N, C-alpha and C positions, 0 to 999 in steps of 0.2 A: 165663515162660509166661502169667502171668495178665493182663498188659497187652497182649498180642498182638492180642486181638480187640476191645478196647473201642471203638476209633475207628469202625469200620464194622459194628457188631454187628447192627443191624436190616437192613442190606443183605446182610450175609453169611448170615444165618440167620433168615428170616422164620418164626418158630415159630407164629404165630397160625393158620396153616393146619392144624396138627396137633392143636391143643387146642380144646375147646369154648369156653372162656373166653379172654379176652385174657391173654397171658403177660407177667408182669412182668419187669423187667430182671434182677433177681437170679436168677430161674429160668433165663432165657436164658444168663446167665453160667455158671451151674452146669452146664447141659446141654453147653455148649461145652467147659468144663474137664473134664467127665466123659468126653466123646468123645475129647479129647486125651489124657486119662489112659489110656483103653482102648488107643489107638493106641500110645502110648509104652510102656505096660506089657506089651502083647501078651498080656494075660491078662484074663479076665473076672471073676475073684474079687474081691469087694469090698475085701478087705484090700490086695491088690496095687494096685488102681486108687486107693484112698484115699490111699496113700502118695505118689501122683504128682499128685493134684488140687491141693492147696494145702499146700506144705511148711511154712507159717508156723503152722498149727494142728496139734493132735494128730490122729493117724490115727483114733482112735476117734470123734472129731467128724465127720470126713469119712465114716466108715462109717455113722454115724447119718443124715447128709444123704442118702447114697445109698439107704439103706433107706426113708427117708421119701419120696423121689422115686419109687422103684420101687413103693411102695404106692399112689401116686396113679395110676400107669399101669394097675394091675390092674383 
């Protein structure tokens, strides 16, 4: 799942229109993996989505990433 979007990331999802500042590459990758986790998990709870974002790291790390990202949007 994680290399699926790397090749055409900027054409696929131009995020600079949604944020005030320019969006860096790691944030774009996180947003896409978060959206894919929401779709695959069919659930909006952080623990369920975090288990599907990046299986190589601990679920608690992904939960913290989701919480940090959601605090930026508020």
